[in-house]
Every structure is written in C-alpha cells, then in structure tokens.
PQR file of N, CA, C, O and H, with PARSE charges and radii, in Angstrom:
ATOM      1  N   UNK A   1     -22.346  30.773  41.445 -0.4000 1.5000
ATOM      2  CA  UNK A   1     -22.718  29.672  40.589 -0.0000 2.0000
ATOM      3  C   UNK A   1     -21.449  29.003  40.074  0.5500 1.7000
ATOM      4  O   UNK A   1     -20.517  29.683  39.645 -0.5500 1.4000
ATOM      5  N   UNK A   2     -21.410  27.665  40.117 -0.4000 1.5000
ATOM      6  CA  UNK A   2     -20.230  26.936  39.672 -0.0000 2.0000
ATOM      7  C   UNK A   2     -20.219  26.789  38.161  0.5500 1.7000
ATOM      8  O   UNK A   2     -21.260  26.664  37.517 -0.5500 1.4000
ATOM      9  H   UNK A   2     -22.167  27.113  40.466  0.4000 1.0000
ATOM     10  N   UNK A   3     -19.024  26.807  37.622 -0.4000 1.5000
ATOM     11  CA  UNK A   3     -18.869  26.554  36.193 -0.0000 2.0000
ATOM     12  C   UNK A   3     -18.801  25.049  35.983  0.5500 1.7000
ATOM     13  O   UNK A   3     -18.224  24.335  36.804 -0.5500 1.4000
ATOM     14  H   UNK A   3     -18.178  26.909  38.145  0.4000 1.0000
ATOM     15  N   UNK A   4     -19.377  24.565  34.906 -0.4000 1.5000
ATOM     16  CA  UNK A   4     -19.348  23.140  34.605 -0.0000 2.0000
ATOM     17  C   UNK A   4     -18.463  22.895  33.398  0.5500 1.7000
ATOM     18  O   UNK A   4     -18.324  23.753  32.526 -0.5500 1.4000
ATOM     19  H   UNK A   4     -19.845  25.145  34.240  0.4000 1.0000
ATOM     20  N   UNK A   5     -17.857  21.691  33.358 -0.4000 1.5000
ATOM     21  CA  UNK A   5     -17.051  21.355  32.187 -0.0000 2.0000
ATOM     22  C   UNK A   5     -17.962  20.853  31.071  0.5500 1.7000
ATOM     23  O   UNK A   5     -19.183  20.859  31.223 -0.5500 1.4000
ATOM     24  H   UNK A   5     -17.970  20.994  34.066  0.4000 1.0000
ATOM     25  N   UNK A   6     -17.398  20.428  29.977 -0.4000 1.5000
ATOM     26  CA  UNK A   6     -18.207  20.025  28.807 -0.0000 2.0000
ATOM     27  C   UNK A   6     -19.101  18.826  29.081  0.5500 1.7000
ATOM     28  O   UNK A   6     -20.133  18.662  28.430 -0.5500 1.4000
ATOM     29  H   UNK A   6     -16.405  20.423  29.853  0.4000 1.0000
ATOM     30  N   UNK A   7     -18.718  17.987  30.037 -0.4000 1.5000
ATOM     31  CA  UNK A   7     -19.533  16.816  30.360 -0.0000 2.0000
ATOM     32  C   UNK A   7     -20.675  17.179  31.309  0.5500 1.7000
ATOM     33  O   UNK A   7     -21.480  16.316  31.659 -0.5500 1.4000
ATOM     34  H   UNK A   7     -17.879  18.120  30.566  0.4000 1.0000
ATOM     35  N   UNK A   8     -20.754  18.444  31.729 -0.4000 1.5000
ATOM     36  CA  UNK A   8     -21.813  18.869  32.622 -0.0000 2.0000
ATOM     37  C   UNK A   8     -21.543  18.562  34.082  0.5500 1.7000
ATOM     38  O   UNK A   8     -22.456  18.595  34.906 -0.5500 1.4000
ATOM     39  H   UNK A   8     -20.100  19.144  31.445  0.4000 1.0000
ATOM     40  N   UNK A   9     -20.287  18.262  34.406 -0.4000 1.5000
ATOM     41  CA  UNK A   9     -19.914  17.926  35.771 -0.0000 2.0000
ATOM     42  C   UNK A   9     -19.218  19.127  36.402  0.5500 1.7000
ATOM     43  O   UNK A   9     -18.279  19.664  35.815 -0.5500 1.4000
ATOM     44  H   UNK A   9     -19.545  18.236  33.737  0.4000 1.0000
ATOM     45  N   UNK A  10     -19.657  19.564  37.591 -0.4000 1.5000
ATOM     46  CA  UNK A  10     -18.975  20.693  38.232 -0.0000 2.0000
ATOM     47  C   UNK A  10     -17.555  20.297  38.633  0.5500 1.7000
ATOM     48  O   UNK A  10     -17.289  19.123  38.890 -0.5500 1.4000
ATOM     49  H   UNK A  10     -20.420  19.128  38.068  0.4000 1.0000
ATOM     50  N   UNK A  11     -16.646  21.264  38.688 -0.4000 1.5000
ATOM     51  CA  UNK A  11     -15.263  20.945  39.064 -0.0000 2.0000
ATOM     52  C   UNK A  11     -15.196  20.426  40.495  0.5500 1.7000
ATOM     53  O   UNK A  11     -15.964  20.855  41.355 -0.5500 1.4000
ATOM     54  H   UNK A  11     -16.862  22.218  38.479  0.4000 1.0000
ATOM     55  N   UNK A  12     -14.280  19.507  40.742 -0.4000 1.5000
ATOM     56  CA  UNK A  12     -14.115  18.905  42.057 -0.0000 2.0000
ATOM     57  C   UNK A  12     -13.028  19.633  42.835  0.5500 1.7000
ATOM     58  O   UNK A  12     -12.110  20.201  42.244 -0.5500 1.4000
ATOM     59  H   UNK A  12     -13.656  19.158  40.043  0.4000 1.0000
ATOM     60  N   UNK A  13     -13.134  19.615  44.145 -0.4000 1.5000
ATOM     61  CA  UNK A  13     -12.079  20.171  44.988 -0.0000 2.0000
ATOM     62  C   UNK A  13     -10.867  19.257  44.927  0.5500 1.7000
ATOM     63  O   UNK A  13     -10.998  18.037  44.825 -0.5500 1.4000
ATOM     64  H   UNK A  13     -13.880  19.153  44.624  0.4000 1.0000
ATOM     65  N   UNK A  14      -9.698  19.853  44.989 -0.4000 1.5000
ATOM     66  CA  UNK A  14      -8.494  19.037  45.007 -0.0000 2.0000
ATOM     67  C   UNK A  14      -8.357  18.384  46.383  0.5500 1.7000
ATOM     68  O   UNK A  14      -8.853  18.902  47.384 -0.5500 1.4000
ATOM     69  H   UNK A  14      -9.591  20.844  45.071  0.4000 1.0000
ATOM     70  N   UNK A  15      -7.686  17.254  46.410 -0.4000 1.5000
ATOM     71  CA  UNK A  15      -7.482  16.541  47.668 -0.0000 2.0000
ATOM     72  C   UNK A  15      -6.541  17.342  48.558  0.5500 1.7000
ATOM     73  O   UNK A  15      -5.622  17.989  48.055 -0.5500 1.4000
ATOM     74  H   UNK A  15      -7.283  16.833  45.597  0.4000 1.0000
ATOM     75  N   UNK A  16      -6.753  17.311  49.870 -0.4000 1.5000
ATOM     76  CA  UNK A  16      -5.848  18.039  50.760 -0.0000 2.0000
ATOM     77  C   UNK A  16      -4.451  17.427  50.697  0.5500 1.7000
ATOM     78  O   UNK A  16      -4.316  16.235  50.421 -0.5500 1.4000
ATOM     79  H   UNK A  16      -7.499  16.786  50.278  0.4000 1.0000
ATOM     80  N   UNK A  17      -3.424  18.213  50.944 -0.4000 1.5000
ATOM     81  CA  UNK A  17      -2.065  17.678  50.892 -0.0000 2.0000
ATOM     82  C   UNK A  17      -1.867  16.609  51.966  0.5500 1.7000
ATOM     83  O   UNK A  17      -2.488  16.665  53.028 -0.5500 1.4000
ATOM     84  H   UNK A  17      -3.534  19.182  51.167  0.4000 1.0000
ATOM     85  N   UNK A  18      -0.990  15.628  51.681 -0.4000 1.5000
ATOM     86  CA  UNK A  18      -0.762  14.552  52.640 -0.0000 2.0000
ATOM     87  C   UNK A  18       0.073  15.021  53.821  0.5500 1.7000
ATOM     88  O   UNK A  18      -0.108  14.540  54.939 -0.5500 1.4000
ATOM     89  H   UNK A  18      -0.485  15.583  50.819  0.4000 1.0000
ATOM     90  N   UNK A  19       0.993  15.966  53.578 -0.4000 1.5000
ATOM     91  CA  UNK A  19       1.830  16.472  54.655 -0.0000 2.0000
ATOM     92  C   UNK A  19       1.060  17.531  55.440  0.5500 1.7000
ATOM     93  O   UNK A  19       0.441  18.419  54.854 -0.5500 1.4000
ATOM     94  H   UNK A  19       1.140  16.356  52.669  0.4000 1.0000
ATOM     95  N   UNK A  20       1.102  17.434  56.746 -0.4000 1.5000
ATOM     96  CA  UNK A  20       0.414  18.404  57.594 -0.0000 2.0000
ATOM     97  C   UNK A  20       1.368  19.546  57.919  0.5500 1.7000
ATOM     98  O   UNK A  20       2.371  19.341  58.602 -0.5500 1.4000
ATOM     99  H   UNK A  20       1.605  16.712  57.222  0.4000 1.0000
ATOM    100  N   UNK A  21       1.062  20.739  57.438 -0.4000 1.5000
ATOM    101  CA  UNK A  21       1.862  21.923  57.726 -0.0000 2.0000
ATOM    102  C   UNK A  21       1.039  22.832  58.625  0.5500 1.7000
ATOM    103  O   UNK A  21      -0.027  23.309  58.236 -0.5500 1.4000
ATOM    104  H   UNK A  21       0.247  20.905  56.883  0.4000 1.0000
ATOM    105  N   UNK A  22       1.538  23.063  59.814 -0.4000 1.5000
ATOM    106  CA  UNK A  22       0.830  23.847  60.823 -0.0000 2.0000
ATOM    107  C   UNK A  22       1.307  25.291  60.793  0.5500 1.7000
ATOM    108  O   UNK A  22       2.502  25.560  60.668 -0.5500 1.4000
ATOM    109  H   UNK A  22       2.404  22.675  60.130  0.4000 1.0000
ATOM    110  N   UNK A  23       0.369  26.207  60.909 -0.4000 1.5000
ATOM    111  CA  UNK A  23       0.716  27.622  61.053 -0.0000 2.0000
ATOM    112  C   UNK A  23      -0.009  28.158  62.278  0.5500 1.7000
ATOM    113  O   UNK A  23      -1.072  27.668  62.659 -0.5500 1.4000
ATOM    114  H   UNK A  23      -0.601  25.988  61.011  0.4000 1.0000
ATOM    115  N   UNK A  24       0.588  29.168  62.880 -0.4000 1.5000
ATOM    116  CA  UNK A  24       0.009  29.801  64.056 -0.0000 2.0000
ATOM    117  C   UNK A  24      -0.423  31.206  63.673  0.5500 1.7000
ATOM    118  O   UNK A  24       0.283  31.902  62.943 -0.5500 1.4000
ATOM    119  H   UNK A  24       1.451  29.566  62.570  0.4000 1.0000
ATOM    120  N   UNK A  25      -1.580  31.622  64.164 -0.4000 1.5000
ATOM    121  CA  UNK A  25      -2.080  32.966  63.871 -0.0000 2.0000
ATOM    122  C   UNK A  25      -2.504  33.630  65.176  0.5500 1.7000
ATOM    123  O   UNK A  25      -3.094  32.997  66.052 -0.5500 1.4000
ATOM    124  H   UNK A  25      -2.154  31.056  64.757  0.4000 1.0000
ATOM    125  N   UNK A  26      -2.194  34.899  65.283 -0.4000 1.5000
ATOM    126  CA  UNK A  26      -2.602  35.671  66.456 -0.0000 2.0000
ATOM    127  C   UNK A  26      -3.601  36.732  66.034  0.5500 1.7000
ATOM    128  O   UNK A  26      -3.417  37.419  65.029 -0.5500 1.4000
ATOM    129  H   UNK A  26      -1.714  35.413  64.571  0.4000 1.0000
ATOM    130  N   UNK A  27      -4.654  36.851  66.816 -0.4000 1.5000
ATOM    131  CA  UNK A  27      -5.669  37.877  66.570 -0.0000 2.0000
ATOM    132  C   UNK A  27      -6.027  38.474  67.920  0.5500 1.7000
ATOM    133  O   UNK A  27      -6.714  37.852  68.731 -0.5500 1.4000
ATOM    134  H   UNK A  27      -4.803  36.293  67.632  0.4000 1.0000
ATOM    135  N   UNK A  28      -5.553  39.680  68.144 -0.4000 1.5000
ATOM    136  CA  UNK A  28      -5.748  40.293  69.452 -0.0000 2.0000
ATOM    137  C   UNK A  28      -5.046  39.466  70.510  0.5500 1.7000
ATOM    138  O   UNK A  28      -3.888  39.093  70.324 -0.5500 1.4000
ATOM    139  H   UNK A  28      -4.995  40.185  67.485  0.4000 1.0000
ATOM    140  N   UNK A  29      -5.713  39.170  71.614 -0.4000 1.5000
ATOM    141  CA  UNK A  29      -5.069  38.399  72.683 -0.0000 2.0000
ATOM    142  C   UNK A  29      -5.112  36.885  72.450  0.5500 1.7000
ATOM    143  O   UNK A  29      -4.664  36.122  73.306 -0.5500 1.4000
ATOM    144  H   UNK A  29      -6.654  39.473  71.765  0.4000 1.0000
ATOM    145  N   UNK A  30      -5.639  36.442  71.318 -0.4000 1.5000
ATOM    146  CA  UNK A  30      -5.816  35.015  71.072 -0.0000 2.0000
ATOM    147  C   UNK A  30      -4.832  34.489  70.042  0.5500 1.7000
ATOM    148  O   UNK A  30      -4.402  35.213  69.143 -0.5500 1.4000
ATOM    149  H   UNK A  30      -6.003  37.062  70.622  0.4000 1.0000
ATOM    150  N   UNK A  31      -4.482  33.218  70.188 -0.4000 1.5000
ATOM    151  CA  UNK A  31      -3.592  32.525  69.267 -0.0000 2.0000
ATOM    152  C   UNK A  31      -4.281  31.216  68.883  0.5500 1.7000
ATOM    153  O   UNK A  31      -4.883  30.559  69.732 -0.5500 1.4000
ATOM    154  H   UNK A  31      -4.831  32.631  70.918  0.4000 1.0000
ATOM    155  N   UNK A  32      -4.195  30.841  67.620 -0.4000 1.5000
ATOM    156  CA  UNK A  32      -4.781  29.574  67.195 -0.0000 2.0000
ATOM    157  C   UNK A  32      -3.887  28.932  66.150  0.5500 1.7000
ATOM    158  O   UNK A  32      -3.104  29.607  65.481 -0.5500 1.4000
ATOM    159  H   UNK A  32      -3.706  31.375  66.930  0.4000 1.0000
ATOM    160  N   UNK A  33      -4.014  27.630  66.023 -0.4000 1.5000
ATOM    161  CA  UNK A  33      -3.244  26.861  65.055 -0.0000 2.0000
ATOM    162  C   UNK A  33      -4.169  26.412  63.934  0.5500 1.7000
ATOM    163  O   UNK A  33      -5.357  26.171  64.149 -0.5500 1.4000
ATOM    164  H   UNK A  33      -4.650  27.082  66.566  0.4000 1.0000
ATOM    165  N   UNK A  34      -3.604  26.303  62.730 -0.4000 1.5000
ATOM    166  CA  UNK A  34      -4.358  25.808  61.576 -0.0000 2.0000
ATOM    167  C   UNK A  34      -3.442  24.913  60.755  0.5500 1.7000
ATOM    168  O   UNK A  34      -2.226  25.106  60.742 -0.5500 1.4000
ATOM    169  H   UNK A  34      -2.639  26.499  62.556  0.4000 1.0000
ATOM    170  N   UNK A  35      -4.017  23.945  60.080 -0.4000 1.5000
ATOM    171  CA  UNK A  35      -3.262  22.977  59.293 -0.0000 2.0000
ATOM    172  C   UNK A  35      -3.691  23.041  57.834  0.5500 1.7000
ATOM    173  O   UNK A  35      -4.807  23.457  57.522 -0.5500 1.4000
ATOM    174  H   UNK A  35      -5.005  23.788  60.091  0.4000 1.0000
ATOM    175  N   UNK A  36      -2.793  22.625  56.943 -0.4000 1.5000
ATOM    176  CA  UNK A  36      -3.113  22.613  55.517 -0.0000 2.0000
ATOM    177  C   UNK A  36      -4.189  21.588  55.172  0.5500 1.7000
ATOM    178  O   UNK A  36      -4.760  21.651  54.083 -0.5500 1.4000
ATOM    179  H   UNK A  36      -1.887  22.287  57.196  0.4000 1.0000
ATOM    180  N   UNK A  37      -4.485  20.638  56.078 -0.4000 1.5000
ATOM    181  CA  UNK A  37      -5.532  19.646  55.811 -0.0000 2.0000
ATOM    182  C   UNK A  37      -6.923  20.204  56.089  0.5500 1.7000
ATOM    183  O   UNK A  37      -7.924  19.556  55.785 -0.5500 1.4000
ATOM    184  H   UNK A  37      -4.021  20.587  56.962  0.4000 1.0000
ATOM    185  N   UNK A  38      -6.992  21.415  56.671 -0.4000 1.5000
ATOM    186  CA  UNK A  38      -8.284  22.019  56.976 -0.0000 2.0000
ATOM    187  C   UNK A  38      -8.603  22.069  58.460  0.5500 1.7000
ATOM    188  O   UNK A  38      -9.553  22.738  58.866 -0.5500 1.4000
ATOM    189  H   UNK A  38      -6.179  21.942  56.918  0.4000 1.0000
ATOM    190  N   UNK A  39      -7.827  21.376  59.269 -0.4000 1.5000
ATOM    191  CA  UNK A  39      -8.039  21.390  60.717 -0.0000 2.0000
ATOM    192  C   UNK A  39      -7.728  22.771  61.267  0.5500 1.7000
ATOM    193  O   UNK A  39      -6.792  23.433  60.817 -0.5500 1.4000
ATOM    194  H   UNK A  39      -7.055  20.833  58.940  0.4000 1.0000
ATOM    195  N   UNK A  40      -8.520  23.204  62.248 -0.4000 1.5000
ATOM    196  CA  UNK A  40      -8.272  24.472  62.945 -0.0000 2.0000
ATOM    197  C   UNK A  40      -8.461  24.228  64.432  0.5500 1.7000
ATOM    198  O   UNK A  40      -9.448  23.628  64.859 -0.5500 1.4000
ATOM    199  H   UNK A  40      -9.280  22.667  62.613  0.4000 1.0000
ATOM    200  N   UNK A  41      -7.508  24.698  65.206 -0.4000 1.5000
ATOM    201  CA  UNK A  41      -7.592  24.570  66.654 -0.0000 2.0000
ATOM    202  C   UNK A  41      -8.394  25.718  67.239  0.5500 1.7000
ATOM    203  O   UNK A  41      -8.623  26.726  66.571 -0.5500 1.4000
ATOM    204  H   UNK A  41      -6.707  25.185  64.859  0.4000 1.0000
ATOM    205  N   UNK A  42      -8.822  25.569  68.487 -0.4000 1.5000
ATOM    206  CA  UNK A  42      -9.570  26.645  69.136 -0.0000 2.0000
ATOM    207  C   UNK A  42      -8.664  27.835  69.445  0.5500 1.7000
ATOM    208  O   UNK A  42      -7.451  27.682  69.583 -0.5500 1.4000
ATOM    209  H   UNK A  42      -8.636  24.750  69.030  0.4000 1.0000
ATOM    210  N   UNK A  43      -9.253  28.998  69.550 -0.4000 1.5000
ATOM    211  CA  UNK A  43      -8.499  30.194  69.930 -0.0000 2.0000
ATOM    212  C   UNK A  43      -8.125  30.074  71.406  0.5500 1.7000
ATOM    213  O   UNK A  43      -8.956  29.750  72.254 -0.5500 1.4000
ATOM    214  H   UNK A  43     -10.239  29.122  69.438  0.4000 1.0000
ATOM    215  N   UNK A  44      -6.867  30.342  71.681 -0.4000 1.5000
ATOM    216  CA  UNK A  44      -6.350  30.227  73.046 -0.0000 2.0000
ATOM    217  C   UNK A  44      -5.693  31.533  73.465  0.5500 1.7000
ATOM    218  O   UNK A  44      -5.138  32.245  72.629 -0.5500 1.4000
ATOM    219  H   UNK A  44      -6.192  30.605  70.992  0.4000 1.0000
ATOM    220  N   UNK A  45      -5.750  31.845  74.723 -0.4000 1.5000
ATOM    221  CA  UNK A  45      -5.031  33.024  75.226 -0.0000 2.0000
ATOM    222  C   UNK A  45      -3.551  32.708  75.423  0.5500 1.7000
ATOM    223  O   UNK A  45      -2.717  33.611  75.350 -0.5500 1.4000
ATOM    224  H   UNK A  45      -6.201  31.266  75.402  0.4000 1.0000
ATOM    225  N   UNK A  46      -3.214  31.457  75.668 -0.4000 1.5000
ATOM    226  CA  UNK A  46      -1.823  31.047  75.880 -0.0000 2.0000
ATOM    227  C   UNK A  46      -1.276  30.406  74.603  0.5500 1.7000
ATOM    228  O   UNK A  46      -1.844  29.440  74.094 -0.5500 1.4000
ATOM    229  H   UNK A  46      -3.891  30.724  75.727  0.4000 1.0000
ATOM    230  N   UNK A  47      -0.175  30.946  74.095 -0.4000 1.5000
ATOM    231  CA  UNK A  47       0.446  30.378  72.893 -0.0000 2.0000
ATOM    232  C   UNK A  47       0.848  28.924  73.122  0.5500 1.7000
ATOM    233  O   UNK A  47       0.756  28.098  72.214 -0.5500 1.4000
ATOM    234  H   UNK A  47       0.287  31.731  74.509  0.4000 1.0000
ATOM    235  N   UNK A  48       1.290  28.617  74.331 -0.4000 1.5000
ATOM    236  CA  UNK A  48       1.724  27.248  74.627 -0.0000 2.0000
ATOM    237  C   UNK A  48       0.581  26.252  74.435  0.5500 1.7000
ATOM    238  O   UNK A  48       0.810  25.132  73.977 -0.5500 1.4000
ATOM    239  H   UNK A  48       1.365  29.288  75.069  0.4000 1.0000
ATOM    240  N   UNK A  49      -0.636  26.642  74.776 -0.4000 1.5000
ATOM    241  CA  UNK A  49      -1.783  25.743  74.582 -0.0000 2.0000
ATOM    242  C   UNK A  49      -2.111  25.579  73.103  0.5500 1.7000
ATOM    243  O   UNK A  49      -2.471  24.483  72.673 -0.5500 1.4000
ATOM    244  H   UNK A  49      -0.823  27.551  75.147  0.4000 1.0000
ATOM    245  N   UNK A  50      -1.995  26.637  72.323 -0.4000 1.5000
ATOM    246  CA  UNK A  50      -2.229  26.536  70.881 -0.0000 2.0000
ATOM    247  C   UNK A  50      -1.181  25.627  70.246  0.5500 1.7000
ATOM    248  O   UNK A  50      -1.500  24.831  69.362 -0.5500 1.4000
ATOM    249  H   UNK A  50      -1.703  27.528  72.672  0.4000 1.0000
ATOM    250  N   UNK A  51       0.081  25.744  70.698 -0.4000 1.5000
ATOM    251  CA  UNK A  51       1.135  24.860  70.181 -0.0000 2.0000
ATOM    252  C   UNK A  51       0.866  23.415  70.585  0.5500 1.7000
ATOM    253  O   UNK A  51       1.129  22.496  69.809 -0.5500 1.4000
ATOM    254  H   UNK A  51       0.340  26.390  71.416  0.4000 1.0000
ATOM    255  N   UNK A  52       0.346  23.209  71.791 -0.4000 1.5000
ATOM    256  CA  UNK A  52       0.015  21.855  72.244 -0.0000 2.0000
ATOM    257  C   UNK A  52      -1.109  21.265  71.388  0.5500 1.7000
ATOM    258  O   UNK A  52      -1.056  20.088  71.031 -0.5500 1.4000
ATOM    259  H   UNK A  52       0.132  23.955  72.421  0.4000 1.0000
ATOM    260  N   UNK A  53      -2.117  22.062  71.058 -0.4000 1.5000
ATOM    261  CA  UNK A  53      -3.192  21.607  70.168 -0.0000 2.0000
ATOM    262  C   UNK A  53      -2.614  21.166  68.822  0.5500 1.7000
ATOM    263  O   UNK A  53      -2.998  20.126  68.286 -0.5500 1.4000
ATOM    264  H   UNK A  53      -2.160  23.018  71.348  0.4000 1.0000
ATOM    265  N   UNK A  54      -1.690  21.965  68.281 -0.4000 1.5000
ATOM    266  CA  UNK A  54      -1.081  21.651  66.984 -0.0000 2.0000
ATOM    267  C   UNK A  54      -0.273  20.363  67.060  0.5500 1.7000
ATOM    268  O   UNK A  54      -0.344  19.532  66.154 -0.5500 1.4000
ATOM    269  H   UNK A  54      -1.379  22.809  68.717  0.4000 1.0000
ATOM    270  N   UNK A  55       0.496  20.188  68.136 -0.4000 1.5000
ATOM    271  CA  UNK A  55       1.290  18.968  68.298 -0.0000 2.0000
ATOM    272  C   UNK A  55       0.385  17.741  68.393  0.5500 1.7000
ATOM    273  O   UNK A  55       0.691  16.700  67.811 -0.5500 1.4000
ATOM    274  H   UNK A  55       0.553  20.862  68.873  0.4000 1.0000
ATOM    275  N   UNK A  56      -0.719  17.857  69.118 -0.4000 1.5000
ATOM    276  CA  UNK A  56      -1.661  16.737  69.237 -0.0000 2.0000
ATOM    277  C   UNK A  56      -2.274  16.404  67.882  0.5500 1.7000
ATOM    278  O   UNK A  56      -2.496  15.232  67.574 -0.5500 1.4000
ATOM    279  H   UNK A  56      -0.967  18.703  69.590  0.4000 1.0000
ATOM    280  N   UNK A  57      -2.548  17.417  67.075 -0.4000 1.5000
ATOM    281  CA  UNK A  57      -3.106  17.169  65.748 -0.0000 2.0000
ATOM    282  C   UNK A  57      -2.099  16.434  64.871  0.5500 1.7000
ATOM    283  O   UNK A  57      -2.468  15.504  64.154 -0.5500 1.4000
ATOM    284  H   UNK A  57      -2.367  18.368  67.325  0.4000 1.0000
ATOM    285  N   UNK A  58      -0.836  16.837  64.919 -0.4000 1.5000
ATOM    286  CA  UNK A  58       0.178  16.187  64.086 -0.0000 2.0000
ATOM    287  C   UNK A  58       0.407  14.743  64.500  0.5500 1.7000
ATOM    288  O   UNK A  58       0.743  13.912  63.657 -0.5500 1.4000
ATOM    289  H   UNK A  58      -0.535  17.593  65.501  0.4000 1.0000
ATOM    290  N   UNK A  59       0.235  14.426  65.771 -0.4000 1.5000
ATOM    291  CA  UNK A  59       0.414  13.053  66.248 -0.0000 2.0000
ATOM    292  C   UNK A  59      -0.749  12.161  65.848  0.5500 1.7000
ATOM    293  O   UNK A  59      -0.577  10.951  65.707 -0.5500 1.4000
ATOM    294  H   UNK A  59      -0.037  15.102  66.456  0.4000 1.0000
ATOM    295  N   UNK A  60      -1.921  12.734  65.666 -0.4000 1.5000
ATOM    296  CA  UNK A  60      -3.120  11.942  65.347 -0.0000 2.0000
ATOM    297  C   UNK A  60      -3.124  11.456  63.916  0.5500 1.7000
ATOM    298  O   UNK A  60      -4.063  10.778  63.497 -0.5500 1.4000
ATOM    299  H   UNK A  60      -2.061  13.718  65.781  0.4000 1.0000
TER
END
C-alpha cells in the first residue's frame, strides 16, 4: 500500500536520469545489458551481441 502525503496524493516516481549509463550483467551462460533509463536488452550467449545491443540503445 502506498503512503500518501497530506494532500492525499500518492508519491510520484522520480524522472529517469537524462544520461544513459549502461551496465552489463552475466547470469550463467547469458549476458545482457541494462540502462539507467529502464531499458533492458535481451539475454545473449555472446557478449559481443549484448554490447552491440547496448551501443544501439545509446545511439537511439
């Protein structure tokens, strides 16, 4: 349950950061990229493909 402020309005989510910071994560044989804006790339077996997904996201 969300907490409400005195005006009865639930708190709002903060805006995503304007700068896109990409991180790479490995889980078992898979690698995926994620961004601070909320974007997540698909899990890939090849790190090079995950890096390519991240580069394409930053260009967009």
